[in-house]
DRENTORTOR-855297 format. One line per 3 residues: number of its first residue (from 1); their letters; for each residue x, y, z of C-alpha. Coordinates in steps of 0.05 Angstrom, whole numbers, plus 5000, padded with zeros to 4 digits. Layout:
N
NUM	a	X:Y:Z  ... .
end
This chain:
441
1	mic	5566:5067:4767  5635:5035:4767  5646:4964:4745 .
4	fte	5716:4935:4759  5720:4881:4707  5743:4865:4636 .
7	vgq	5701:4868:4573  5714:4794:4565  5684:4781:4634 .
10	vqn	5621:4820:4615  5617:4778:4552  5620:4715:4594 .
13	yvr	5562:4741:4636  5522:4754:4572  5535:4683:4546 .
16	llf	5514:4654:4613  5449:4693:4616  5433:4678:4544 .
19	qlt	5435:4604:4560  5382:4617:4612  5338:4666:4574 .
22	kip	5352:4659:4499  5343:4735:4495  5390:4771:4447 .
25	msl	5441:4814:4484  5487:4869:4460  5545:4908:4490 .
28	yvm	5556:4980:4467  5611:5029:4478  5598:5104:4476 .
31	tdn	5641:5146:4430  5660:5212:4462  5660:5251:4397 .
34	vkr	5591:5238:4370  5557:5217:4435  5530:5155:4402 .
37	yhr	5536:5081:4415  5577:5031:4377  5560:4958:4386 .
40	ifl	5622:4917:4401  5589:4852:4420  5525:4815:4401 .
43	ypd	5503:4748:4427  5481:4705:4393  5518:4734:4334 .
46	iie	5473:4711:4278  5454:4748:4215  5379:4749:4229 .
49	iqn	5385:4794:4291  5446:4836:4273  5401:4893:4249 .
52	lni	5362:4898:4315  5383:4963:4348  5365:5009:4405 .
55	pen	5302:5050:4387  5326:5118:4362  5280:5159:4405 .
58	iee	5315:5136:4469  5387:5136:4447  5393:5208:4468 .
61	kfs	5364:5192:4536  5416:5137:4546  5471:5185:4525 .
64	eiv	5451:5234:4579  5451:5179:4631  5519:5152:4612 .
67	mnl	5551:5221:4607  5532:5234:4679  5550:5166:4709 .
70	skd	5576:5165:4780  5591:5113:4832  5518:5113:4854 .
73	lvp	5471:5057:4836  5439:5071:4768  5374:5035:4755 .
76	pym	5365:5000:4688  5324:5033:4634  5263:4990:4617 .
79	yte	5230:5000:4549  5164:4967:4529  5116:4973:4471 .
82	kdv	5045:4949:4471  5037:4881:4438  5107:4884:4410 .
85	ymf	5171:4877:4449  5210:4901:4509  5282:4905:4530 .
88	fci	5325:4939:4582  5393:4973:4584  5444:4979:4640 .
91	pfm	5492:5038:4634  5559:5031:4670  5632:5052:4669 .
94	lir	5682:4997:4658  5750:5000:4691  5796:4957:4649 .
97	kpg	5863:4966:4685  5890:5012:4739  5910:5079:4710 .
100	qlp	5868:5072:4647  5809:5117:4633  5741:5083:4643 .
103	rkm	5699:5064:4584  5626:5085:4582  5587:5022:4567 .
106	llt	5515:5002:4555  5491:4931:4564  5426:4919:4526 .
109	vgp	5383:4857:4538  5329:4846:4487  5285:4851:4450 .
112	cfq	5237:4798:4473  5163:4793:4458  5114:4809:4514 .
115	epv	5066:4755:4493  5077:4685:4463  5091:4687:4388 .
118	qkd	5045:4648:4343  5073:4636:4274  5025:4631:4216 .
121	dnk	5051:4629:4145  5118:4653:4168  5088:4716:4199 .
124	irc	5090:4736:4272  5024:4751:4306  5040:4823:4320 .
127	sns	5074:4836:4253  5028:4896:4237  5050:4930:4301 .
130	vyy	5123:4915:4286  5117:4943:4216  5082:5005:4243 .
133	wkd	5140:5019:4290  5190:5006:4236  5154:5055:4190 .
136	rnr	5156:5108:4244  5230:5098:4250  5227:5089:4325 .
139	gcf	5231:5015:4342  5288:4967:4345  5264:4937:4278 .
142	rsc	5273:5003:4243  5330:4981:4197  5301:4913:4180 .
145	tde	5265:4892:4118  5198:4856:4123  5233:4791:4108 .
148	qiq	5286:4804:4162  5231:4820:4212  5197:4754:4199 .
151	tas	5263:4716:4202  5287:4751:4265  5222:4735:4300 .
154	rhi	5241:4662:4301  5301:4681:4345  5264:4729:4393 .
157	pyw	5234:4692:4453  5173:4707:4494  5195:4729:4563 .
160	nlp	5146:4758:4612  5161:4817:4656  5172:4782:4723 .
163	hlc	5225:4737:4694  5257:4795:4657  5263:4831:4724 .
166	avi	5297:4770:4752  5348:4773:4696  5361:4846:4711 .
169	rif	5373:4831:4784  5422:4776:4766  5461:4823:4722 .
172	yvm	5466:4874:4778  5496:4823:4825  5544:4800:4772 .
175	lfn	5567:4869:4749  5564:4910:4812  5556:4861:4870 .
178	qqi	5494:4899:4891  5421:4882:4898  5366:4921:4862 .
181	svs	5292:4914:4877  5235:4905:4828  5206:4973:4848 .
184	eim	5272:5007:4830  5271:4972:4763  5200:4994:4748 .
187	nvg	5209:5066:4771  5253:5084:4712  5239:5074:4638 .
190	mvh	5193:5084:4580  5134:5038:4593  5076:5040:4545 .
193	kdt	5016:5074:4578  4970:5015:4563  5017:4966:4596 .
196	eft	5045:5008:4653  4994:4987:4706  4997:4914:4686 .
199	amt	5073:4916:4687  5076:4946:4756  5024:4896:4783 .
202	tae	5060:4838:4752  5128:4860:4778  5100:4870:4848 .
205	lfe	5069:4800:4847  5135:4771:4824  5173:4804:4881 .
208	rre	5123:4778:4932  5128:4707:4904  5204:4712:4906 .
211	qyt	5204:4734:4978  5147:4687:4998  5105:4746:5021 .
214	fht	5034:4751:4997  4976:4798:5009  4929:4773:5063 .
217	pys	4875:4730:5031  4807:4764:5027  4776:4705:5064 .
220	eeq	4823:4715:5123  4809:4790:5126  4735:4776:5126 .
223	kiw	4742:4732:5189  4766:4794:5227  4711:4839:5201 .
226	niv	4659:4786:5218  4685:4786:5290  4680:4862:5292 .
229	reg	4609:4859:5264  4588:4807:5315  4622:4845:5373 .
232	dvd	4657:4781:5392  4706:4809:5443  4728:4740:5466 .
235	svs	4752:4721:5396  4783:4785:5370  4848:4783:5410 .
238	kal	4861:4711:5392  4845:4724:5318  4895:4782:5316 .
241	qve	4950:4738:5343  4954:4700:5277  4980:4765:5245 .
244	ifk	4936:4762:5184  4958:4834:5168  5031:4814:5166 .
247	tpg	5038:4827:5091  4984:4879:5075  5017:4908:5013 .
250	ila	5061:4968:5000  5022:5031:5017  5077:5084:5018 .
253	ktr	5151:5097:5006  5169:5104:5080  5155:5053:5134 .
256	irh	5118:5099:5181  5074:5128:5126  5060:5057:5103 .
259	ekn	5037:5037:5173  4995:5100:5181  4960:5087:5114 .
262	ldi	4948:5015:5136  4917:5040:5202  4872:5088:5163 .
265	ctt	4849:5031:5118  4837:4988:5180  4796:5044:5211 .
268	ala	4753:5053:5149  4738:4978:5144  4727:4970:5219 .
271	tra	4679:5029:5219  4636:4998:5166  4638:4929:5198 .
274	ail	4615:4961:5264  4558:4997:5230  4536:4931:5198 .
277	ggl	4538:4902:5268  4488:4953:5292  4532:5009:5320 .
280	pdd	4498:5076:5305  4530:5114:5248  4546:5176:5289 .
283	iay	4583:5135:5342  4622:5095:5290  4642:5156:5250 .
286	ams	4662:5194:5312  4707:5137:5332  4735:5135:5261 .
289	dsf	4752:5209:5262  4784:5203:5330  4828:5145:5309 .
292	ilk	4850:5179:5244  4871:5241:5282  4909:5199:5331 .
295	ien	4944:5161:5274  4969:5226:5244  4996:5251:5310 .
298	iny	5039:5189:5325  5113:5197:5312  5139:5126:5324 .
301	tad	5129:5067:5277  5121:5016:5334  5064:5057:5363 .
304	vvq	5029:5060:5296  5035:4985:5288  5006:4972:5357 .
307	lnn	4948:5020:5343  4925:4976:5284  4903:4921:5332 .
310	dii	4876:4971:5382  4830:5000:5329  4800:4932:5314 .
313	ief	4792:4914:5387  4759:4980:5406  4708:4976:5349 .
316	tka	4693:4904:5370  4682:4927:5442  4637:4984:5419 .
319	vse	4593:4937:5379  4591:4888:5437  4570:4941:5486 .
322	ykr	4516:4968:5440  4489:4898:5427  4489:4886:5503 .
325	kqn	4447:4948:5514  4400:4931:5458  4390:4860:5484 .
328	eky	4374:4881:5554  4301:4876:5570  4283:4949:5568 .
331	spd	4214:4972:5548  4206:5006:5480  4199:5074:5513 .
334	ikk	4265:5067:5551  4301:5043:5489  4277:5105:5453 .
337	cmn	4303:5147:5510  4371:5113:5508  4377:5124:5434 .
340	yid	4359:5197:5443  4413:5205:5497  4466:5172:5454 .
343	qnl	4450:5219:5396  4451:5282:5439  4511:5274:5485 .
346	hsk	4543:5336:5455  4485:5382:5472  4449:5405:5534 .
349	ftl	4380:5375:5544  4334:5360:5602  4284:5305:5618 .
352	ndm	4230:5353:5595  4265:5365:5529  4271:5291:5515 .
355	see	4200:5275:5537  4172:5330:5493  4213:5306:5434 .
358	lhl	4192:5234:5443  4120:5251:5463  4126:5216:5530 .
361	cvs	4099:5235:5599  4154:5264:5643  4133:5232:5708 .
364	his	4119:5165:5675  4186:5162:5639  4224:5184:5701 .
367	rkf	4195:5127:5742  4206:5075:5687  4278:5099:5675 .
370	kke	4296:5089:5748  4261:5022:5752  4292:4992:5689 .
373	tge	4363:5020:5691  4373:5027:5766  4395:5100:5755 .
376	sfv	4360:5166:5752  4356:5200:5684  4410:5250:5704 .
379	dfc	4458:5197:5730  4449:5155:5667  4463:5215:5622 .
382	trq	4525:5233:5663  4552:5162:5658  4544:5162:5583 .
385	ris	4579:5230:5577  4637:5204:5620  4641:5142:5577 .
388	eac	4647:5186:5515  4699:5229:5551  4741:5166:5561 .
391	rll	4742:5154:5487  4761:5226:5472  4817:5224:5524 .
394	eyt	4844:5158:5497  4840:5169:5423  4846:5245:5412 .
397	ekn	4891:5301:5434  4834:5347:5456  4847:5384:5521 .
400	lld	4801:5380:5582  4767:5446:5568  4748:5424:5498 .
403	ist	4722:5357:5521  4681:5387:5577  4651:5437:5528 .
406	ila	4637:5385:5474  4601:5341:5524  4560:5398:5552 .
409	fss	4588:5400:5623  4577:5466:5658  4651:5476:5671 .
412	qsy	4719:5440:5667  4723:5433:5742  4654:5401:5746 .
415	fsa	4673:5354:5689  4737:5333:5726  4700:5321:5791 .
418	kfk	4647:5278:5757  4699:5241:5717  4737:5220:5780 .
421	eyt	4672:5202:5815  4654:5153:5759  4723:5126:5741 .
424	gks	4765:5133:5804  4816:5174:5764  4825:5245:5743 .
427	ple	4820:5258:5668  4895:5269:5663  4910:5205:5702 .
430	yrq	4864:5167:5655  4898:5195:5593  4967:5177:5620 .
433	ssd	4945:5106:5638  4948:5051:5586  4893:5014:5622 .
436	tqd	4822:5016:5597  4760:5003:5638  4686:4993:5627 .
439	itk	4649:5045:5667  4581:5027:5638  4534:4981:5674 .
end
């Protein structure tokens, strides 16, 4: 990364940021011969922190980065230790004057403690950890005596991760006139395994607060799922207009994958809300599978975004329709017949098969079915199969032969004829149309 400025200008940046953070900062130059760093500037330049250096185990890593610097954006290198300290380094090439060779530089900010320091008898709270790292010859305190560690601790501030990320971003604007995101900052570095998840979560929360974008409150999400569970079709469209899913989180690296993952999450939650609302498991899970297949086959982000609302609306409609059927004043025998039909739409069965399975008299149930539903048993079954075909045409890519076979029609031509008789459209016309219709009574 190229930085067109003078060393003195970088030093001015350091002084300015120190006034804000009180974090020790150093500027190093890389020596070409030994591939090591030489500190040329320390702020504040006080004896107590002069011995604080870059941890030895990452100096080699920094050397590799600086040796291969280009004009591309190079993320900072974040380094944290559990219960001890953290700092970051920004490698860059400094152009002093036209015609002069660039200098390979390293701007180091830190260390700062990850948690507030509590002094007791002139000892820092995490002194045992600091001594441990010093003894292992790894940490930035490696060349300090015990007394120097205690003295230096008075000059090392507590600075939490979100604010440290803000400092990094300020430096990037100052040095390179470029923005860097919190995710880019957190994707590179040596973060202690016990603090990695906390660090990522904290950084993500910081970026949301900075951009005034927050995850949808749980209470607001629950309002939608309550509407689905109640089958409240009149309220669902209005509720979705408030865009409660506007900031649902970051679910993938690409926008379309993010939206697809969001739709899949919506499908899973809507499925369970619908089941709680009384929709039979097999119908809910069939709808879920159909939606997920449709999600994966969409190629345009706008279509995926629109589908999110459609999923919620369709599950709400399914619950509403099921509740409507259950609330109609059908006799217990006819309700048992309707449940049997719903559960066996994908197989061939006759009135005799159903009556035998449910231990009902064929002639008795035939008369009652016609009287209570207004349709014969055969017509009612056909209508339910056509209704299921509508869902398959709208939410899956299955061809007409597959659908006619799945729904136990004798042939594709017979299926197409019956579909047009009940809906007024051919199956292909229905699939091509964006309109939906209720063909059930």
